[in-house]
N, CA, C and O atoms as a MOPAC input file, in Angstrom:
PM7 MOZYME 1SCF
protein

 N      0.65700 1    12.40500 1   -50.27500 1
 C      0.61200 1    12.77800 1   -48.76100 1
 C     -0.35000 1    11.51800 1   -48.64600 1
 O     -1.47400 1    11.45200 1   -49.14300 1
 N      0.49200 1    10.20900 1   -47.66600 1
 C     -0.82400 1     9.32800 1   -47.25800 1
 C     -0.88900 1     9.70800 1   -45.63600 1
 O      0.05000 1    10.24900 1   -45.05300 1
 N     -2.07700 1     9.35900 1   -45.03500 1
 C     -2.37500 1     9.28300 1   -43.98000 1
 C     -2.68900 1     8.43400 1   -43.59900 1
 O     -3.29600 1     7.67300 1   -44.35300 1
 N     -2.47100 1     8.05700 1   -42.23500 1
 C     -3.08500 1     7.42200 1   -41.17300 1
 C     -4.07400 1     7.20000 1   -40.24600 1
 O     -4.39900 1     8.12000 1   -39.49500 1
 N     -4.62000 1     6.09300 1   -40.17800 1
 C     -6.18200 1     5.97300 1   -39.18700 1
 C     -5.72700 1     5.98900 1   -37.74700 1
 O     -6.46800 1     6.17000 1   -36.78100 1
 N     -4.19300 1     5.74400 1   -37.70800 1
 C     -3.86300 1     5.81300 1   -36.06900 1
 C     -3.64400 1     6.99500 1   -35.66100 1
 O     -3.18100 1     7.91000 1   -36.34300 1
 N     -4.05500 1     7.05100 1   -34.20500 1
 C     -3.41800 1     8.49800 1   -33.69200 1
 C     -1.96400 1     8.58400 1   -33.40000 1
 O     -1.19200 1     7.62600 1   -33.41500 1
 N     -1.74600 1     9.46600 1   -33.21000 1
 C     -0.16000 1     9.80300 1   -33.19500 1
 C      0.30100 1     8.96400 1   -31.96800 1
 O     -0.50000 1     8.95600 1   -31.03400 1
 N      1.67900 1     8.11700 1   -31.77500 1
 C      2.69400 1     7.58100 1   -31.31400 1
 C      2.15700 1     7.92000 1   -29.84000 1
 O      1.72300 1     6.92500 1   -29.26000 1
 N      2.10200 1     8.99100 1   -29.19200 1
 C      2.31200 1     9.39000 1   -27.99900 1
 C      1.13600 1     8.98100 1   -26.90800 1
 O      1.06600 1     9.03400 1   -25.68000 1
 N      0.01500 1     8.43700 1   -28.23600 1
 C     -1.43400 1     8.32400 1   -27.61700 1
 C     -1.27000 1     6.45900 1   -26.92400 1
 O     -2.01800 1     5.83000 1   -26.17700 1
 N     -0.26100 1     6.16000 1   -27.44100 1
 C     -0.23000 1     4.82800 1   -27.04700 1
 C      0.94400 1     4.56300 1   -25.35900 1
 O      1.90600 1     5.32200 1   -25.24200 1
 N      0.77600 1     3.84700 1   -24.62300 1
 C      1.30000 1     3.60000 1   -23.87200 1
 C      3.28200 1     2.72400 1   -24.18800 1
 O      3.56400 1     1.68900 1   -24.79100 1
 N      3.95000 1     3.45200 1   -23.66900 1
 C      5.03900 1     3.31300 1   -23.63300 1
 C      5.68900 1     1.87600 1   -22.71100 1
 O      5.03600 1     1.39700 1   -21.78400 1
 N      6.98900 1     1.33400 1   -23.11300 1
 C      6.99900 1     0.62600 1   -22.09500 1
 C      7.55300 1     0.57300 1   -21.46700 1
 O      7.77300 1    -0.53300 1   -20.97300 1
 N      8.36100 1     1.97600 1   -20.88400 1
 C      8.57100 1     2.71100 1   -19.63800 1
 C      6.99200 1     3.24400 1   -18.80400 1
 O      6.94000 1     3.16700 1   -17.57600 1
 N      6.01700 1     3.66500 1   -19.44600 1
 C      4.87900 1     3.55200 1   -18.95900 1
 C      4.61100 1     2.27500 1   -18.24200 1
 O      4.46700 1     2.35300 1   -17.02200 1
 N      4.54800 1     1.43500 1   -18.65800 1
 C      4.35000 1     0.01900 1   -18.49200 1
 C      4.96000 1    -0.33800 1   -17.07000 1
 O      4.41300 1    -0.46200 1   -15.97500 1
 N      6.21200 1    -0.45400 1   -17.44700 1
 C      7.10100 1    -0.37400 1   -16.15600 1
 C      6.75200 1     0.71800 1   -14.89100 1
 O      6.71500 1     0.43500 1   -13.69300 1
 N      6.55800 1     1.77700 1   -15.38600 1
 C      6.13300 1     2.48200 1   -14.16300 1
 C      5.03700 1     2.28400 1   -13.37400 1
 O      4.99100 1     2.64700 1   -12.19900 1
 N      4.07300 1     1.68100 1   -14.00200 1
 C      2.77700 1     1.51300 1   -13.67700 1
 C      3.08400 1     0.40200 1   -12.77000 1
 O      2.94300 1     0.63100 1   -11.56800 1
 N      3.50900 1    -0.84600 1   -13.16200 1
 C      3.82700 1    -1.79600 1   -12.33700 1
 C      4.63600 1    -1.36300 1   -11.03600 1
 O      4.05700 1    -1.40800 1    -9.95100 1
 N      6.00800 1    -0.93000 1   -11.12200 1
 C      6.45300 1    -0.75600 1   -10.24000 1
 C      5.58300 1     0.35700 1    -8.91100 1
 O      5.87700 1     0.25200 1    -7.72000 1
 N      4.77800 1     1.11800 1    -9.30200 1
 C      4.00100 1     1.77500 1    -8.18000 1
 C      3.05900 1     1.01900 1    -7.72500 1
 O      2.62100 1     1.25100 1    -6.59800 1
 N      2.40900 1    -0.32100 1    -8.69600 1
 C      1.51900 1    -1.16000 1    -8.19100 1
 C      1.92300 1    -1.91700 1    -7.30000 1
 O      1.19600 1    -2.31400 1    -6.38900 1
 N      3.43000 1    -2.29900 1    -7.46600 1
 C      4.37600 1    -3.73200 1    -6.18600 1
 C      4.66600 1    -2.37500 1    -5.02800 1
 O      4.71800 1    -2.80200 1    -3.87400 1
 N      4.82100 1    -1.14700 1    -5.11500 1
 C      5.22100 1    -0.83000 1    -3.94700 1
 C      3.81100 1    -0.66100 1    -2.99200 1
 O      3.81200 1    -0.70100 1    -1.76200 1
 N      2.75500 1    -0.48700 1    -3.75100 1
 C      1.61000 1    -0.16700 1    -3.34300 1
 C      0.90800 1    -1.57300 1    -2.38200 1
 O      0.10100 1    -1.42200 1    -1.46500 1
 N      1.48400 1    -3.00100 1    -2.89500 1
 C      1.28700 1    -4.23100 1    -1.92900 1
 C      2.93200 1    -4.88100 1    -1.50400 1
 O      3.24700 1    -6.04200 1    -1.24100 1
 N      3.49500 1    -4.05500 1    -1.54300 1
 C      4.82400 1    -3.73400 1    -1.26200 1
 C      4.68300 1    -4.63300 1     0.48400 1
 O      4.43700 1    -3.80800 1     1.36400 1
 N      4.78400 1    -5.84700 1     0.92400 1
 C      4.57500 1    -6.18600 1     2.52700 1
 C      5.85300 1    -5.91900 1     3.57000 1
 O      7.03200 1    -6.26400 1     3.48800 1
 N      5.20700 1    -5.24500 1     4.47600 1
 C      6.21800 1    -4.89700 1     5.91300 1
 C      5.78900 1    -5.43200 1     6.84500 1
 O      4.62000 1    -5.78800 1     6.99700 1
 N      7.03700 1    -5.61200 1     7.89400 1
 C      6.67000 1    -5.94700 1     8.90900 1
 C      6.38300 1    -4.86900 1    10.18000 1
 O      6.18900 1    -3.65800 1    10.07200 1
 N      6.42000 1    -5.79200 1    11.59600 1
 C      5.75400 1    -4.47500 1    12.49700 1
 C      6.88100 1    -3.71500 1    12.99500 1
 O      6.60100 1    -2.82000 1    13.79200 1
 N      8.30800 1    -3.91500 1    12.63900 1
 C      9.13100 1    -2.92800 1    13.12800 1
 C      9.18700 1    -2.11700 1    12.08500 1
 O      9.86900 1    -1.14800 1    12.42000 1
 N      8.71400 1    -1.98300 1    10.67200 1
 C      8.44500 1    -0.81300 1    10.18000 1
 C      7.02400 1    -0.24000 1    10.11300 1
 O      6.66200 1     0.80100 1     9.56300 1
 N      6.25200 1    -1.19300 1    10.82900 1
 C      4.72400 1    -0.10600 1    11.51600 1
 C      5.04100 1     0.58600 1    12.62900 1
 O      4.52900 1     1.65100 1    12.97400 1
 N      5.90000 1    -0.02600 1    13.20400 1
 C      5.82000 1     1.29600 1    15.09700 1
 C      6.92100 1     2.14400 1    14.18100 1
 O      6.58500 1     3.31900 1    14.03300 1
 N      7.72600 1     1.90600 1    13.76700 1
 C      8.81300 1     3.24800 1    13.37800 1
 C      7.95500 1     3.92900 1    12.85900 1
 O      7.68200 1     4.76400 1    13.72100 1
 N      7.23900 1     4.14500 1    11.84200 1
 C      5.83000 1     4.57000 1    10.99700 1
 C      5.11500 1     5.32500 1    11.58100 1
 O      4.96000 1     6.44600 1    11.09800 1
 N      4.46900 1     4.98100 1    12.75800 1
 C      3.63900 1     5.34900 1    14.24900 1
 C      3.99800 1     5.85100 1    15.09700 1
 O      3.73600 1     6.96000 1    15.56200 1
 N      4.73100 1     4.97900 1    15.43600 1
 C      5.47100 1     5.26400 1    16.80600 1
 C      5.17800 1     5.22100 1    18.02000 1
 O      5.71900 1     5.73800 1    18.99700 1
 N      3.78500 1     4.20800 1    17.85300 1
 C      3.23800 1     3.39600 1    18.85000 1
 C      3.84400 1     1.71500 1    18.89000 1
 O      4.37100 1     1.15900 1    17.92600 1
 N      3.60400 1     1.05600 1    20.33400 1
 C      4.45800 1    -0.20600 1    20.54200 1
 C      3.91200 1    -1.40400 1    19.60500 1
 O      2.97600 1    -1.14400 1    18.84900 1
 N      4.37300 1    -2.50300 1    19.62200 1
 C      3.98600 1    -3.86600 1    18.86200 1
 C      3.01500 1    -3.95200 1    19.51300 1
 O      1.97200 1    -3.77900 1    18.88200 1
 N      2.86900 1    -4.27500 1    21.16000 1
 C      2.07600 1    -4.58300 1    22.04400 1
 C      0.40900 1    -4.19000 1    21.68700 1
 O     -0.49300 1    -5.02000 1    21.80500 1
 N      0.18000 1    -2.68200 1    21.20400 1
 C     -0.14700 1    -1.98400 1    20.90600 1
 C     -1.13200 1    -2.32200 1    19.60900 1
 O     -2.36000 1    -2.25300 1    19.56300 1
 N     -0.15900 1    -2.72400 1    18.53400 1
 C     -0.50500 1    -3.06500 1    17.05200 1
 C     -1.47900 1    -5.13000 1    17.70800 1
 O     -2.63600 1    -5.43800 1    17.42300 1
 N     -0.65000 1    -5.88500 1    18.39700 1
 C     -1.20200 1    -6.79900 1    18.46400 1
 C     -2.72200 1    -7.07900 1    19.13400 1
 O     -3.55000 1    -7.96400 1    18.92000 1
 N     -2.70800 1    -5.90800 1    20.05400 1
 C     -4.15900 1    -5.99800 1    20.70100 1
 C     -5.10300 1    -4.90600 1    19.90800 1
 O     -6.20000 1    -4.50000 1    20.29200 1
 N     -4.58200 1    -4.62700 1    19.01000 1
 C     -5.71200 1    -3.96900 1    17.91400 1
 C     -5.97900 1    -5.21900 1    16.89200 1
 O     -7.05900 1    -5.54800 1    16.40100 1
 N     -5.10800 1    -5.62900 1    16.76700 1
 C     -5.75100 1    -6.78200 1    15.71000 1
 C     -6.33700 1    -8.35100 1    16.56000 1
 O     -6.63100 1    -9.38200 1    15.95400 1
 N     -6.38800 1    -8.18700 1    17.89900 1
 C     -7.12400 1    -8.99800 1    18.72300 1
 C     -8.46100 1    -8.46400 1    18.54600 1
 O     -9.44600 1    -9.17600 1    18.34500 1
 N     -8.47900 1    -7.09100 1    18.63000 1
 C     -9.72800 1    -6.72800 1    19.16700 1
 C    -10.49700 1    -6.28500 1    17.54900 1
 O    -11.62500 1    -5.80000 1    17.47100 1
 N     -9.46400 1    -6.62300 1    16.16600 1
 C    -10.24500 1    -6.88200 1    14.48600 1
 C    -10.23000 1    -5.28300 1    15.07300 1
 O    -11.30800 1    -5.02800 1    15.61100 1
 N     -9.27100 1    -4.14000 1    15.10200 1
 C     -8.94100 1    -2.88100 1    14.44000 1
 C     -8.04000 1    -2.56500 1    13.50900 1
 O     -8.09200 1    -1.59000 1    12.75900 1
 N     -7.16000 1    -3.43900 1    13.55700 1
 C     -6.42100 1    -3.34500 1    12.38600 1
 C     -6.45400 1    -4.70100 1    11.75900 1
 O     -6.98100 1    -5.74000 1    12.15700 1
 N     -5.64100 1    -4.39500 1    10.49000 1
 C     -5.38900 1    -5.45300 1     9.53600 1
 C     -4.86000 1    -6.80100 1     9.86800 1
 O     -3.89400 1    -6.72000 1    10.62600 1
 N     -5.18600 1    -8.02000 1     9.54100 1
 C     -4.67000 1    -8.99800 1    10.12600 1
 C     -3.38800 1    -9.11100 1     9.51200 1
 O     -3.17700 1    -8.56200 1     8.43100 1
 N     -2.61000 1    -9.70200 1    10.03700 1
 C     -0.96000 1   -10.02500 1     9.35400 1
 C     -0.94400 1   -11.00800 1     8.15900 1
 O     -1.90400 1   -11.73200 1     7.89800 1
 N      0.00200 1   -10.99200 1     7.57600 1
 C     -0.34300 1   -12.57100 1     6.60800 1
 C      1.12500 1   -13.11400 1     6.86600 1
 O      2.24100 1   -12.61800 1     6.71000 1
 N      0.68300 1   -14.28800 1     7.30700 1
 C      1.67000 1   -15.25800 1     7.67900 1
 C      2.55000 1   -16.25100 1     6.46900 1
 O      2.24000 1   -17.07000 1     5.60400 1
 N      3.74400 1   -15.65900 1     6.97000 1
 C      4.83800 1   -16.29000 1     5.85600 1
 C      5.82600 1   -17.39700 1     6.49700 1
 O      7.02700 1   -17.14200 1     6.58800 1
 N      5.32000 1   -18.58100 1     6.92200 1
 C      5.93700 1   -19.29600 1     7.77600 1
 C      6.01600 1   -18.78400 1     9.13000 1
 O      5.06100 1   -19.12500 1     9.82700 1
 N      7.03200 1   -17.94000 1     9.78900 1
 C      6.65400 1   -18.13300 1    11.43600 1
 C      6.65900 1   -16.72500 1    11.41100 1
 O      6.46900 1   -16.11200 1    12.46200 1
 N      6.95000 1   -15.82600 1     9.80300 1
 C      7.03600 1   -14.05400 1     9.95400 1
 C      5.59900 1   -13.51600 1    10.12600 1
 O      4.85000 1   -14.48100 1     9.97400 1
 N      5.02400 1   -12.61400 1    10.32800 1
 C      4.10300 1   -11.73700 1     9.89100 1
 C      4.29800 1   -10.35100 1     9.29600 1
 O      4.91800 1    -9.42400 1     9.81900 1
 N      3.63000 1   -10.35000 1     8.04100 1
 C      3.58000 1    -9.27200 1     7.30800 1
 C      2.52300 1    -8.59600 1     7.12000 1
 O      1.42200 1    -9.05900 1     7.42000 1
 N      2.69600 1    -7.23100 1     6.52500 1
 C      0.84800 1    -6.68000 1     6.10000 1
 C      1.39900 1    -5.74400 1     4.80100 1
 O      2.37100 1    -5.05000 1     4.50400 1
 N      0.41400 1    -6.09200 1     4.36400 1
 C      0.15100 1    -5.16000 1     2.91700 1
 C      0.30100 1    -3.21500 1     3.43200 1
 O     -0.41400 1    -2.59700 1     4.22200 1
 N      1.38100 1    -2.76000 1     2.69400 1
 C      1.62500 1    -1.38600 1     3.05500 1
 C      0.77900 1    -0.61900 1     2.73600 1
 O      1.11800 1     0.56000 1     2.83800 1
 N     -0.06100 1    -0.77600 1     2.43500 1
 C     -1.23500 1    -0.07700 1     1.63200 1
 C     -2.27600 1    -0.56100 1     2.51700 1
 O     -3.05400 1     0.30800 1     2.90900 1
 N     -2.40300 1    -1.32500 1     2.77900 1
 C     -3.46900 1    -1.56800 1     4.00400 1
 C     -3.30100 1    -0.44300 1     5.31100 1
 O     -4.06800 1     0.45800 1     5.64700 1
 N     -1.87200 1    -0.90600 1     5.95400 1
 C     -1.48600 1    -0.21200 1     6.66800 1
 C     -1.46300 1     1.20000 1     6.74300 1
 O     -1.54600 1     1.73100 1     7.85000 1
 N     -1.33700 1     2.05000 1     5.45300 1
 C     -1.25400 1     3.33600 1     5.20100 1
 C     -2.87700 1     3.78600 1     5.47400 1
 O     -3.22400 1     4.62500 1     6.30500 1
 N     -3.76200 1     3.04400 1     4.59600 1
 C     -5.05900 1     3.29400 1     4.80500 1
 C     -5.59500 1     3.44100 1     6.18100 1
 O     -6.08700 1     4.45000 1     6.68600 1
 N     -5.41900 1     2.26000 1     6.70700 1
 C     -5.94900 1     1.92600 1     8.18500 1
 C     -5.16400 1     3.47400 1     9.05100 1
 O     -5.89200 1     3.97400 1     9.90800 1
 N     -3.86000 1     4.12300 1     8.84000 1
 C     -3.45900 1     5.11900 1     9.35700 1
 C     -4.34600 1     6.55000 1     8.94500 1
 O     -4.89300 1     7.24900 1     9.79900 1
 N     -4.36600 1     6.77500 1     7.79600 1
 C     -5.18600 1     7.48800 1     6.99300 1
 C     -6.27800 1     7.91200 1     7.77200 1
 O     -6.29300 1     9.09100 1     8.12600 1
 N     -7.51900 1     6.89600 1     8.21700 1
 C     -9.05400 1     6.43500 1     8.57000 1
 C     -8.54200 1     7.16100 1    10.07800 1
 O     -9.12400 1     8.15000 1    10.52400 1
 N     -7.53700 1     6.60600 1    10.68100 1
 C     -7.50600 1     7.13500 1    11.89600 1
 C     -7.04500 1     8.76900 1    12.34600 1
 O     -7.17800 1     9.31700 1    13.44000 1
 N     -6.55900 1     9.21300 1    11.28900 1
 C     -6.42800 1    10.50100 1    10.99800 1
 C     -7.37900 1    11.23000 1    10.72400 1
 O     -7.45600 1    12.27800 1    11.36500 1
 N     -8.16900 1    11.01100 1     9.94400 1
 C     -9.85300 1    11.35800 1     9.44000 1
 C    -10.36600 1    11.54400 1    10.80100 1
 O    -10.26600 1    12.60100 1    11.42300 1
 N    -10.96200 1    10.38600 1    11.27300 1
 C    -11.60800 1    10.37300 1    12.78600 1
 C    -11.20100 1    11.08800 1    13.57800 1
 O    -12.00900 1    11.72300 1    14.25700 1
 N     -9.71500 1    11.25500 1    13.79100 1
 C     -9.11800 1    12.10900 1    14.98900 1
 C     -9.71300 1    13.71500 1    14.77500 1
 O    -10.10300 1    14.55400 1    15.58700 1
 N     -9.61100 1    13.71800 1    13.58500 1
 C    -10.31100 1    15.21900 1    12.98100 1
 C    -11.47900 1    15.44000 1    12.53700 1
 O    -11.88500 1    16.36600 1    11.83400 1
 N    -12.18000 1    14.28300 1    13.10300 1
 C    -13.42700 1    14.60800 1    12.66200 1
 C    -14.27900 1    14.67300 1    11.33700 1
 O    -15.33200 1    15.23300 1    11.03100 1
 N    -13.42100 1    13.90400 1    10.71200 1
 C    -13.90700 1    13.75800 1     9.38700 1
 C    -14.62100 1    12.50200 1     8.78900 1
 O    -14.99700 1    12.50500 1     7.61700 1

């Protein structure tokens, strides 16, 4: 009987694991527009542009004439607002 010094195969990441990790990373860094943000929060675009001007909301990423935000930054901002409103 020959034994190997390598750990069992399940200890190595699979191609599927790698693809899933990349997909999760891409979803976290997905770019969203103001329409997505207003639908997510129920607040108006005017409100968000005031927050941006007052540096209370992440600045947009400009793509030509379009503005986009990283979804992860918007979600973090929202989580912080929820925590602040609950005194955390």
